[in-house]
N, C-alpha and C positions, 0 to 999 in steps of 0.2 A: 496507824494501821500495818498488820505483819503482813510478809509476805504469803503466808498461807492463811490470812484473814481475809474474811469476804462478804459481802452483803445478800449473796445467795448463795447457794451451793445445787445444782440440778443434779438430780441422780437420774442416769438416762439420757442417751443424744438421739431417739428418735425422733419424730417430728413434731411430736410434743413438745417434749424436750430444748431439744436445738433450737426451734423457733423462739419457745419462753426465754431462753438464753440471750438470744440476741437480742427479742424485745426490751429483754433487762435492762442490757448493758446502753441499748440506746436511750433508756430513760434517766442513765447514771447513776448503774448502780455498778459497784464489783460483782462481776459473776464469775464462777465454777462450774463446768461441766463436766462432770464421772460418768465414765461409759465404760464398760470391760470387755467390748465387742473392738477386737483390729480397728476395725471400722467402723466408721459415724455415719448416723442415717436412721439405726436401729433396723426393726424386722422390715419394715419399706422400704427402704431403700437398697437395703443388703441380700434378701430372702422373701420379698412380700412383692408389694406393689410394682415395683421397677423392675426387678427381671422378669417377672410374669407377665407385664406388657411386651418388654422386649420379645420375649418370645411369642405371645399373640401376634403382634404387627410380623414379625416373622414367616410365624407357620399360616398367616393371612395372603399374605405377599406368592409362599410357593403354595396356597390351594388356590390362588385365584390366576398362578400363570399357569398350573397343570389342568385349571378347570374350566376357567373363564376365558381368557385370552382370545380363546379363537372365535368369540360371537361378537369382538370388537376389530376381527381383520387381521389380528397377532396370532400368527404361529410361532413357535416355540418349543424347543428338547427342553425340556426339564427335569432336575436329579437334585438333591437333598444331600448337602453336605452338613450334617449335623453339628458338626466338630466346630467348623468355621460358624453357624449361627450361635452355638454356646459361644463361643469367643466373642460375637458382638454383643451377646447379652453382658459378659461378662465389661465389659471396654464400656460399655452404656454404666452399668452400675457403679464402675470404679472412678468415672469423671463423677457423678452426682458425689458420693460420698467423698471424695478428694475436695469438693468444690464447699461441702460442708463445713470442712478443716478450714477453708481458705476462711469462708464467714466468721471464723471464729479470732483467728487473724485479724481482719479486718474490723469487725467489733470489738474485739481486747478480749475475748472469753475465753479463760483459760483453761484446757483440756487436761483433764487426769484421764489416764487408762487404768483401767482396774475394776474390782467390783465395790459400791458406794454401801456403804451398813452408817446405820445412824446411831451414834454413840448416847448422844442425848439431843433436849433441843437446840442446841447452839452447836453442834458436834456430829461431824460426819468423817468416818475413816473410810482412805480407799485400801482395799487389798488388792496385790498382785504379788502370787507365789507369795515368798518369805515375807516382802515386802509391806509393811504398813506406814501409813501417813496421815496423818489426823488435819482437818480443816474446819476452822472455826469460823464461825457465820452465824449471822442473825436471821436469817429464813435459809427454810428446806423445800423444795419441790419435788415430790416424785413424780417421774413421767417412765417407771421403769417396760411401760408396754404390757405384753401380754403374750403367750406362749402356746403352741399349740395344745390342746385338749386329746387325751388320750383314750382307747375304747378298749372297756375291759373285754379281754382273751385277745387282745390285738396286738401283739408285742414287736416292735418296731426291728428289724436285724439288719440296719444300716444297709441296706443293700433292696433287695425284693421288696421287701414291706413298710414304707416309710412312711412321713409326711411331706408338705407343699415344697420343703427346700429339698429334698431330695427327688421328688417330682420335676423341679427344674434343672437338672443334671443329671436325667440318663444318660449314659452314653450312647447306648443305640432305641430303634422306635420300638416298644413292646408291641408282638402280637397281639395281647391282650392283656389291655389294664381295665382293672376292677376301683372304680372311687366307692368310698365307701359316705355316703354322704352329697347333696345335692343342693347344695347351697353357693356362694360366689366364688370360691377357693378352687371347689369343685367343676364346674360347670366352668369355669375359665382353666384349666390344664387341663379336662377334658376335652375343651375343643383343641388346643393346643395339638396334642399327642393325637387325635380323632385326624385333625387336617394332615396332618405327615404321617397318616396311616393304620394308626392302632386302631382296632378293635377296643371300643370303649362300651363298658357296662356300668353303668350307676345304680347303685344302692340305697336307697334312702329310707327313712325309718318311717316317717312322714308319709301322708295318703297324697302328697306334692309336690313340686320341685320348689326352690326359692320361700322356704318357710318363711313368714313374717312381711312379703313383701305383696301388692296387691294379688287378688287372685289373677282378677283379666288378666294381668302382665302376664304371670307365671302360667297360665293356661295357656296363651299366647306365645309363648318361649318355647314351653314343653315341645310343641307339634311342632315347632322350626327347629329343636335342636334334633329332633327324632328324624328330621327330613335329612338332616346335617350327617345322620349316620351314627347320634347316640342311645344307647339303648336303655330302658328306663325299666328297674323293678322296686312299682313303690309300696310302702307295706312291709317292709323284710327289716325284720332285726337281727345285723349282725351276731355272733356268738361269738365269732373266732377268727383267727385267722393264722397258720403257719405255714412255713417251707419246706417241701416233698421233691427230692430230687429236682430240683432247678425249677420248678414249678411251685404256685403257689395256690395254697387251696383255703377257699373263704366258706366259713360257716356258716350258716343261718337257722333260724325256726323255718320248720317249712318244706325244707327241698334237701336236695343235694348238694353236697360242699362245690360251690361255683371255683373251678379249674383257668389260671390265669398264670400270664408270667410276671406282672407285679401287682401291688394292692397301694392304692392312695388314701392314708385316710384323712380325712378333710371333713371331719365332724366339727368344727370353729374351735374356739381358741379360749383360754382362761387367764386373768389375771395374773402377772408376774409381780408376784410380792417373797419370793422365795430367798430368806437370808439377808430381809431391809433393816432388821431390828427393831420391826414398828414396836416388839414385846416392851421396848428399853422405854417408849415413852410416854406406852399407857395406851396402843392405838390397836383397836380389832378390828379381824374382817367380817364383813357381812355373810349371811348364809352361802353365798356364791363366789365367799376368795376377794370379794370387791373390798375396797377402802372408804367408808362411808366419809363424806363431806358437806358442806355447808355451801349456801349458795354464792361464799366467797373461795371456793374450793380448799380451807380450811379443813382440816383433822379433830380429831378432838382433841388434840396436840397444840398448843400456843406455838404459834411460830411454823409449823409444819404444812405443806400444803399437800394435792394429789392433783392430777389431770390425766385425760385420756385414757387408756384401754383399762387400768386397775380401778376406775372409778365405774359407777352405772353410766349408763347408755351405752348409744353403737360403739362397737371398735371400728374405728374409721380416722385415717389420719389425719383429715382435713377437719373432725372434730376436735384430736390431740392439740392441733395446732391454733385453732381458735380458742381452746379453756387455757393454752400456753398462754396469748396475749392478753385475753381475760383477764386471767389471775394476776401476773405481774403489774400488769395496769390499776388494778386494784389493789395492790401493795403498794405500789408508789406513788399515785394519784385520790386513792379513795372510790375508783369510777374504774368500771368495765362492762363490755356488751357482751353479751352472746345469745342468740336466741335459734333453740334447739327445734325448733318448727322451720327452720330455714335452711337447715344441712341437707345436702343431698346425698342419697346414696347411690352408687353407681355400679354395674359390671361388666364386665369389657370384652365381651363376647360378642359374636356377629350375626345378629344384629346386636347394637347396644342396648341396656337396661337400666333408664334412671328410674329413680324418684325422689321428691319431696313432699313433707307433711303429714297428712294423715290417707290412711287408705278408704275407699268403701267401708268397709270391714268395721274399721277402728272407729269410723263417724256413724255409722248404723249401731255399735254394742256400746256409745256415749249417746245416743239419742239424737243427734245433732240433723236439723232438716240440710239437705242440700240438694244442688243442681249437678248435672253432670253434661260435659260435651268432649265429642269423642271424633277426634279426624284421622280416616287413614294414612298412610304414607304412597298408597296405588296410587290417590287424587291429584300427587303433587309432582309439577314438572320436573323438578330437579331433581327427584328422589328414580323418577323413568330414566333420566337422560345416566344416570349415575347405576341403573339397574338394579338398585337396592330400593325397594317396594313394600317390603313385609312390614307388619307393626303399624302404631298407629299414637297420637298423644291423647291422655286421655286428663280433661281438669276438673277437680272437682270444686264448687264453690257455692257460700253460705245461700240457703233457697233465700233470706229475707235481704241482707247485706250486698249479695254477690261479694262479697271477700272470698280469696282465695284460698283454703282448706289444704290443697294437696293437688298434686300431679304425676303421672304416672307414664313413662313413655316406654315403647321399645320400639328398634326402628335405626337407621341410621344418622351416627352421630350422636345418640342420645345426651351421650354425658356432658355432652357442650350445649346441647338445646336446654336441658334441664337447669343452668345458668339461669336463663332468664326468669324463670316462673320463682326461683328460691329468689334472686334478687326482688320480684314483686310479693312476693311474701313478706320478706322483711320488712317493705312499706309501705305493710298491709292493704296493697292493693286489688281492685276487683279488678274480675274478668274480663268487664268491657272497658277498662282502663288498657288489657291486654288488646282486645277486638280493636282498639278503634287507634292502636297504636300503628304506623306504618313499616312493613317488615319488607327488605328488599326482595323483588323477583329477578328469576328465580331462585329461589334457595330453602331450606329446609327450614326455616324458622317460619314457615308460614303457613307449616303444618301447626304450628304454637299459637300461631293469630285464629286461623280456621276451627278452632277447637275453643276455643275461647269465644268467637262469635257462636259457634252451635250450643252454646248454653243456651241461649236465648231460640234456637232452632236458625239462622239465620247465618249458618255457612254458604259461601256459593260455591264453591267448586265439589260440591257432593248432591 
């Protein structure tokens, strides 16, 4: 095999791509990974999951020191150094992206910097400026992720009106920030800037926040976020946004334009399939711009596979990772496992929101008979000691078999608590299995146990 010939070429070094490349190398393949950005890790590590979580953590600590320390008997004078906060965020990102490069070297994955384009079913060209290099390969895996969805009439100016990447690096706290979209990204970044002192207005086209998540949880979340200072205007269709004399004007149906300092467009993401050369191998996109694949992640072209945000399903980093591993394991061994019912979804606000499996609305629409168990954090000793008692755990189980069909949490550490239920769904466990498993006291996990017990109306502390 020549120097530039591989068993597998992965296009994209985000969570799906880099994990797939490493797993393929572990399985004995000669692997190359092509990434056009200077840093490895994709949107998630560079300008998504990781930097937003760093700012969420920092802003939460700032808010706690300013508003909550006094009740603990702690007196402190608090001031904001935004530049230092941003520097910490960048340091966290840099450490993790450098970590991916280290993992590539450790596992023998060859990294090519440039734009990857498919020439045919056995060749990928790496383009960087005027330089081109052709890689020969047996299989190709597309893992190019997604990009920000645009809104008609709203043009980004690179400063005042922008997307989540812009909102991760504002040079100062805006006096008034308007966010278009009440999904995960809008709520997380809205929480960051609200804690740091901005007045935040969230405009949402739907009549609720967090579309697609459990309605019970979304309603509770809206109440909590309003208490925290976020202002919601629902059922609003934004028609345009423009900059006028260092201010922004957001135009919408049925009212006067809203004046603000900055605008964050957070209306979702779309698959990133630009200039991949799909037409050269006869691969067509579906009506939503996604790459159709079969159960083995193979496209309509032989030896070409796709995973993550470019295919159907929720756009989640951990979903892409699981698909990447399953895909390369199927290529090498013929077997690979993924259970989409056990993939959790998390919103890292305060309190956190997490879900896995089906919602009540989905079960009712499908005609599935189910039982519901619910338990509040207010009745949990650990939550009271933490001073974080908002929210609840809700578990949905099949009416006859008691098999867990879904779970929805709003409350402290929801993103960690959901893992237990995801594992339970993976093993087809019943609510009774969780209810009869010992959970340490005093811990937040007891709320999960009590919710499972309450499916049969036998919660102890309620």
